[in-house]
N, C-alpha and C positions, 0 to 999 in steps of 0.2 A: 710959792709952797713948793717943798720939797717932797717927793712921794718914791722913796727908794726902791717901792715894790713894785713899780711900773716899769716895763721894758720899753724901749724906743723902736725896737725892730722886731716886734712880733707880729701884728697885723697891720702895719703901716703905721705912721706917724698920726695919732688923732688926739694927742693930750701935749700940752706944754709942761715939760719937768726940769727940773736942776739937777745935773749931773756934776758931781765932785771929781775931777781928774778925767784923763784920757780913758775911753773905754778899752776894756782888755779885748784883745783879738783873740781867737783860739784856732786851733789846728787838728787836722783828722787825718789818719793813715788807712789805707785799706792795703791789705795783702793777698793777692789772688792766688791760690794755690788749687791742684787737682788732689785727688786722694791719693796718690803717691807721694805728694809733697813737693812737687815740680810746679815752678811759677808759671802764671800766664801773662807773658809779656805783650806789649803793644796792643792791648785791649782798648777799643774806644769806649769812651765814657761819657755820662754827664751827671751832673748832681746839682740839686737844687733845695732852697728851703724858703721859709716864708720872704726873706729878704728879696730873694731873686724872683719869686712869684709877684711881689709887689713891684717889680721894676727898680728896686733901690740900688741893686747891684746885678752884674751880668751873670748868667747861669754859669757855673763851672764846666768846663769839658776839656778833654784832651785823650791822652793814650796812658795805660800803665806802663811804667819803665820796664827796662831788661830784667829786671828781678820781679816783675809783676806787682809792683806798689804803685798806688795811687795816693799822693799828697794834697789834701785841699788846706789852704793857709787862709788867714784873714778873717775867719768866721765869728759870724755873731753867735751867742750862746743860746742856740736854738738847734732844734732837730734837722737833720741832714739827710736826705734821700738820694741814694746812688741806683744808676741804670747802666748796664752796659748794652751795648747793640747788639742786637740778637743774631744777627747773621754770622758775623765773625765769632762770636761766643759759640754758637751751636757747630761751627765748622772745626774750630779747634777742640771743643769737648768730645766730638765724635772721635778724636784720634787719640785719646787719654784713656788709659786701661783703669779698671777698678781695682781696688784692693780685694785680696781673696776672702778675708773675712768679713761678714757683716753684722749687723746689729741683731739678727733673729736668735730666738732662744732655740734651744735643742728641740722642743715639742711643742713651741707656741703655735696655736691655731693660725693656719695660714690664711685665713679670711679675715684676722683682724689687721685692716689696712690702715696702719698709723702712719706710716711712711717716715718713720724716725730716722736718726742718722744712722749710718750703716754699722757702728761699731762705737762702745764707749772706749775713750781714751784713745783715739786714733794718733798716731804718729806724730801729725801736725798739731793736734790740740795738744799733745804732752809738750811739744816745744813752745807752742803760744803760751801755755799755761805758767812753763818755767821762766820764760822771759817777762812775764808780767802783761802780756797782750791777751785781749779778748779773742774768743774763737767762736765761729758761728760756722754750721754744715748748712750748705745750700744746694739747692736744685737750681737749674739755669732758668726756669719760669720764674723764679723769686728775684732774678736780676735784669732779665730780658726787658728791654723796651717796649718789645710787641711779639707775636707769634712769629718764629724764624720761618724761612721758605727753605724746606728740607725736601729736595725731589718731589714735593706736593704743595698745593696749596689749601689742603686739609679741607678739601669739599667733601671727600669721601670717608673720612674717619675723623674721631674726636682726637684731639692732643691728648697723650696720656696724663691722667691725673697726677702719676707720680712725678714727671719731669715739670708740669705745669698746675701746679697746685691753686694758682692765683690767676683766675681768669682775666682779673682786671690789671695785671702787669703792674702792680703798685709800686715795685722797686723795693730796694733794701734800706730801712729806715734807722739810723742811729740817734737815740736820744740825747737831748742837750747835756744830760749828766754824763754820758759815756764819749765826749769830746775829750781832745787831749790825749788820745791814746791811740794805738797801732790796732786794728779789728782784723784778725786773719780769717779771711773767707775761704774754706774749704768747699770746692764747687764739686758736686757730684758728676761724673762724665755723663756726657749724652750717648748712652749706651743703651742696649737691649740684651735679653738673654737668648741664646740658641742652643738647642740639644747639641752634645758633642758627637757628631756622625761622621764616619770616615768611608768615603766612596772607594773600596779597595778590594782585592780577591782576597786578601789575607783576614782572618777571623779577628775581630775587635770585640774586646770585653765591652767597652761604651757603646757601641752598636747593639750588642745582644741585651743590655740593660735598658737603654733608652727605648729603643724599638720593642722591646716587651712593655714598656709603660705605656707606649701608644697603641699597641694591640689591646690592652687592657682598657685604654680610655674609648676605644671604639665601642665598647658596651654601654658607655654612658647615654643616659635617656634625660639627661639635665638639659635645660635650655637657658638661654643667654638672653636678656633684655636689656640693652643699652639703656641707661637713664643719664639725665643732665649729670654734670660733675659736681654740681653744688647739691645734689639729694644723695643721701647715704643709699646704698645697695645692700638690702637685704642677703644676709649670708645664704640663706637657703635658696634664694632665686639663683644663684650664681655656682653653687657647689658642684664640682666635677664636669663642668661644659667644657666642650671644646674649644670654643670662642672665648671663655674664662681662661683657660689656661693659656692660650697664646695670645690674646690680645689685652690680658690684664697681668697674669702673672709674670709673663716674660718681657712686660715692660716696668715692672715695680722692681728696681735694682735694691731694696732695703732687704730681700730676703731671696733664697733660692726657690724657684717654682716647685711645687709640690702635688703629689696626689693624696687623695684622702684615703683612709684606711678603709679595708673591705667590710670591717666590722667596728660597730661603735666602739669607742675606746681604743682602738688598735693604734698602731704607729703609721704617721705619714711616711710617704716613701718620696724623697727628694730625687728630682732628676739631676743628671749630670751635665751642667751647663757650661757655656763659656760666653763671656760678654762680648759683642761686636757694635760697630758703629750702627747708629741708630737707623740709618738709611738701609742697613742690611737686616733689619728685623722681619718677622714673619709680617707679611701684608695680606695674606690669604689663609683663612681657616672656615671650612665648608664642611657641615655635616650632613651627608646624603641618606635619608630616612625613608625608605619606600612607604611608610605608614603614613607619611605627611602628603603624599601627592596621589593622584588618581590614575588609575590603569586606563590608558586611551581605548576609547571606543573602536570596536570590531577585533581587539585582540582576542586570543583563546583564553579560556579561564585559568588564571594563575592561581595555583593552590595558596590558601591562606598563609600556610606556613613559610612559603617563600616571601611573601610580602612583609610577614613578621618579622623576619630573619635578615632582610636585606638592608645593612646599614654599613656605611663606610664614610672616611673622612678623609680630605687631603688638605695639606698646608703647604705653603711655599714660601720662601724667601727670595733673596736676590739670586743665590746660586742653587738653592736645593729644592727638591719637590717632595714630599712625603705622603705616601697612601697607605691608611690603615683600614684593614678589612674586619668587620664584627664577626665572631663565631656564633655560636647557639648554646644556649643552657639546655635545650632540647635535642641533642644530637641524634640521639635513637629515632626520633621523628624523622630525621633525614634518611636513616637507613631502613626504615620499614616502608616510608611512603615514596622515596625515590629509589631504593633498591641501588644495588651493585652495577646496574647494567651499563655497561661500554659503549659508546657510540663514535662514530669517526670524527676525529680531530681536525678534519680539513674543511669545516664549515657548511657540510652538507646535510646536517640534522639540526634542526632548531624547533623551538615550540613557539616563536613569535613570529610576527610577519616580516620583522626586520631580517635582512640577511645575517646568518650566523658569522661569527669570528671565526677567521682561519687561523687555527693555533699552530698546527704543524701538518705537513702532507702524509705522515705516516703516523700509525698507531691510532689510539682510542683516549677517550677522556670520559671519566664519571659522568653518566647523563644527569644526576639530580645537580652536581656541581656546576656543570655546564648551564643547565636551565637557571640556577641562581643568577649566575654571573649575566646571561642575556637578560635576564629581567631588569638587573640594576642598568644596562647599558641603555635599554628600552625607555626605562623610567627617566633617566638623567643623561640623554643624548648630549646637549650642551656641554654639561660637565665633565663628560668622558672625552669629548672632542678637546676640551681646554687642557685636561690632563695630557693628552696626548700631544698637543702642540708645545705645551711648557716642556715636556720631558725632552725637545729636541736640544735645548741649550742649558739644562740644569741637570744636576746629579739626581738621579731617580732612587728613591728608598721606598720598598714596600714590604709590609708587614700583616700579620694575622695571627690568631690563635684558632686551633680546632678548625671548624668549617671556614673561619676566616683566613688561615693557612691555606686552605685549598683554593678558595677564590682570588686570595694574592698570587698564587703559582699560577692559575689561569691568567689573571692580569699580567703577570711578569711574562708569560709566553706571548701574548699579545704584544706586548711592548719590548720583545726581547732585542729589536734592533735601537732601542733606546738604552742599552746596557743597563738594566735594572739590577739592583742589589736587594736580594730577598732574605727576610729572617723571619722563620716560623715557628711555632709553638705548639706542640702536640696536635699536628696536622694528620687527616687520614692520608692514604695513598689516592692519587687522583688520576694518573695518566698509567696507560700501558707501557710494556717494555719497549715497543718500537718506536713510541713518541719520543723516548730519551735521546734519540739520535739528534734530534734538532731542537733541543731544549738546553743550549749552552750558555748559561749565564750564571752568576755567583749565587748560590742559595745556602745558606746555614739553617738546618732542621734540627731544633731542639727536642729532645725526648725525656720526659721525666720517668726514668727508671721503668716502673711497670705499668704507664700510662696505658690504657686500653685501646684509645682511639687511633694511635698510630698504626695498629695492627687490622685496621679494616680500611678498605675491603681486603679480603685475603689475597695472599700472593697466590693467585691461580688464575687461569684461562677461565675466564667467566661469560664471554660471548657465546653461550650455547644456543641450540637451536630452539629451545622453548621461549626466548624471548623474541623471535621473530615468528614463531609458528602459529601461536595461540590466542591472537587478537588482544583483546583488553585483560584477558588472563595471563598473558606471558610474562609480565615483569613479576607477578606473585609466584606464580609456579617457577619462574627463572630464578626467584630468590631462593626458592626450596632447593631446587637442583644445586645451586652453588653454595647451599650449604653442604652438602654432599660431596661437592669438589675440594671444599675447603678441608675436609677431612682426607680426602685423598691426595692434596698437594703435596703432602711430605714424601709421597713415593711415586708420584706421577709428574712428569715433567710437561708443562704446557706450553703451547706455543707464542702466547702473548700475553702474560700475566700483568696483573697490576704491579708496579714497582714505585718505589719511592724516589724522588728528586732531591738534588742536593746533598751537601756535605753533613753527615751526623754529628751533634754534640748531645752527649748523654749525661745525665744526672744519674749516677750508678751507685746503689747501696751496695757496699762491699762488705763481705762478712766471710769468716775462716770457719772452716769444720775441721774436725777431728777423727782420726779412724783408729780404732784400737780392736787388737783380738782378745776376744772372750772365749776362752775353753769351757765347753759344757760338760756335765759329768758324763761318763761312758754309758752308753746305752747297750743293755744284754740282749744278745741275740740268739738265745735257745742254744741248739748243738753246736752252731758256728762259733761259740764263745763272744767276748766282748766285741763290739765293734770299736773301730779307732775312735777317739774323741771327736766330737763335731767342731768346728770352729766357725764362729760367727762374726762377720764384721759389723761393728757399732760405729755409727755416725752421728755426731753430736755438733751443734752450732756453738762456738765460742761466744762469750758475752760481750766484746768488744765489736761494734760495726761502726763504719762510717761512711758518708757520701761524698762521692767525688765527682768533681766537675770535669769532664773528658772530652777535649778536643783533638782529634787524631790529626787532623790538618795541621797542627802546630808541629808536628814530627818531621815535618818537610824540611831538610837541612839547607833547602835553596831559599829559605825564607828571607826576607829583606830585613826582617826585624829580630834574628835570631843571632846572638854575638858568638864568637868563637867557641867559648866554653860550652854555650848550649849546643851549638853544632856537634861537637864533641860528644856530648852527652846523647844528641839525638841519633847520631851514628851508631849507638850501642843499641838502640831498641830494635827488636825485631820486626822486621817488615812482613814477614809471613804472619807472624801473630796478630799484628795490627789488622792485617786483610782479613785474617779467621774472625776477629772479634767485632769488626766493623765493617763487613760485607757490603760492596758497593750496591746501591738500589734497594737496599733491604734495611731492616731494623737490626740494630745491634744488639748483642745479648745482653740482658737486663740482669739487675742484681737480686731481683725476687722470682720466686719460682711460679707465681700466678700473676696475671695481669690484672689492673684493679681500675675502676672508674673513679676513686677519690684522687688519685694521682694526676688527673687530667685538669683540674681547674686553675685558671691563670692566676687569681690575685691571691689564692691561698697556698699554693703549690709552686708554680713556676717562679712567680715573682719575688716572693722571698728568698728563694735560693739563690736566683739571679742577683738579687741586692746584696745578700750576705756575702757572695764570692766577690762581687766589685768592692764592697768595705774592706774586705781582708787584703786586695790588692792595691787600693788606695791608702789604706793605714797598715801596713806590715808588721809595726810594732804593737798594735792595738791586741791586747789578750782576749781571744775570742774561743768559745767553746768548740767550734767547729775544729780549729787548730789542735786543740787538746785531744779531739776525739781521733783525728788522724794519728797523732803522735802515739796515741794509746793502742790504736790499732797495729800500726808499724812494729811497737814493742811486741805485740802479742805474735805478728808475722814472725818476727825473728825468733822468738822462743819456742814457738810450736810448729814451725813450719815443715820440720821433719816428718811429724806425724800427719800433715795435712796432704789431701789429694794433690798430686804433682800438677794436673791442670788447674785447678783452682789457684794454687801457689803461684804458677807462672802468670796467671792472669792477674791476681791482685798485685804482683811485683810491678808487671808492666803498666797497670793504671795507676799505681803510684808514682811510677816515673813520668806518665803523663800529665799529672796533677801540678808536677813541679814546673812544667813548660807554661803554665798560665800566665806568669808575668810578661810572656812575650806578646801576650794579646794586649797590653797596656803600653807597649813602647810607643804606637803611633800616636797615643793619646797625650805622653809625656813630651812627644817632640812638637805638637800642635802649639801655635801661639796662644798663649792663655791656659793651655792644658794643664801645666803645672798648677797653676790657681785653681782650676776646676778641680783637681784631686785633691789639693789642700782642703779645699771648701766642703767637699763631699766627706772628707775624712773626718773633719772638725764638727759637722754637723749631725751625721748619721750614727745610729746605733743597730746592732743587728736585730733582726725580726725573728720572734720566736725563740731566742737564745736568752739565759740568764743573763742580766745586765747590772746587779746591784754593784757590782765591783769595778765595772768596765770604765765607768766615767768617774770615779772618785779622783783618780790622778793618772794622766798618761804616763807611761814610761820616759818619754822624753822630758817630763817634768818633774823626774825623781830628783 
């Protein structure tokens, strides 16, 4: 009997059939490519089907050729499964680079982990379709024959779900109907995301933005609970945690790591990241929260405020160590509870039983801030030892906002022999003038225009006799006395006042005023006759204002990143004026007449401005409202400068010139391996925060 519907090679021979003619043999090709379209030659493989598993024919094995092609011939018309050897594949895919563009949508929720292809119509896919080939986008875990051994036996961590979505390592299968065809396998590189950070004395826009994100992340109260990879993770369980960002988002190459918006419905803020080999990924991410530990017995009573606000995290990879200190939303509690009392910074004053940290041999430090730092060290002794040890052979970055900036500065002072690089945002004064002599490390201190917190403690000598003479009432009465000294500080020079540390970076609201002479009617003066007409000077602010991003250190003509044209421009800037507007150890002149608490918040004030400035530098052709505002203000200056106060006009001209130097802060990122892709990715994904956007992404200028 002839039964043509039966196959003789599916599940071994179990039935006698009559076949007319010689059975047709089939072929199959796999072309192994990376995301750049480059081939993967000499990759060991094996392939099997039901015929090999039944022992009818030997299993297929070998290596891909010089062009990355694997060809199988003499196949039966049944499905074929391909595996690549895990270790050689993982090794070579660590060296391959990602494409700049990914498959993410502009504002797609970052917690929808679909792990899809990185971008529709990739170059490899376009070429494959054009040639009539099939195209498949795969991760190495969909091809590996087992889990690769990459500098770890994976005992301490779960393999990332993005790279290894199939815990059974089932291989890649081609159905029988898809034989006699070439299949292009575009394989995602075995990489991870790292923050773009530059450990250097020059100012970096990438540092400013990414460390600002880290300072904001330190406020997170979210917790991360690891689950089995087979079980879905509820989005709310992961949202905003430190571990989720570094152990999940930084290993998900389908999208750029991003931060949730400060308010519901707001914009996500993407980090500026570069892809690195998987072995250089972040391997440590630890949140230290004093609320989760018990105060050791025998310790003096520690104010609840300090326990509540003592929070920081640290992360590390193969070459870098980053520490982010949390600020506090109740900063005024610190000013009223801890006051401004300065204490010696040489380690002789401490409120815990552990020895105090020796910060500097001279000068003093804010008592409340020092106490917060010492409490953190006491509660997390082992962790601080690890941070100090790791800083020996890694680049050390420290950051913090508000109170976190003060604690970060104290931590940097302790680790000053480890060459810390410190970026702070809206931080208060922390040390006195004499202490500055020994605090020699790179620090960029950001001030958002009229932010009130950088103005405290007052720049005055506050170590008055009331702190020492009145027992328990000393700090309270000392605070009252200090208030009087604050008023007197404008006319009295004190011996060791509170000073600011670091290079200032100012977010300045520039405005222009006009002077005009308004002649009043003559006033009759009795027998003396009419008096001379009175002249009154009227000043009014013009309508156009703009906010500038000012980095005075960029005006150094010795900078490695200033080209010849920039150096000539820098030499034209007035050095005396820069010193006048940005005095050392003090706050620069702000663009507002009154200090304000509303300018202090990280998520709603500092971060949006940092983000928008970075976007402007990454996408210089993108039409942005901030550029229109500057252009309108510059035009207003040109047309009305003759009637403006001379001091204001000179200041605005100088500050507009400083704004033009900002591209210099991106040169180091452009020169970084993968830096160009990082910039392109950020420019293509992001849109400005708090600016009109309805026309920005309709069509980019380069697409006209």
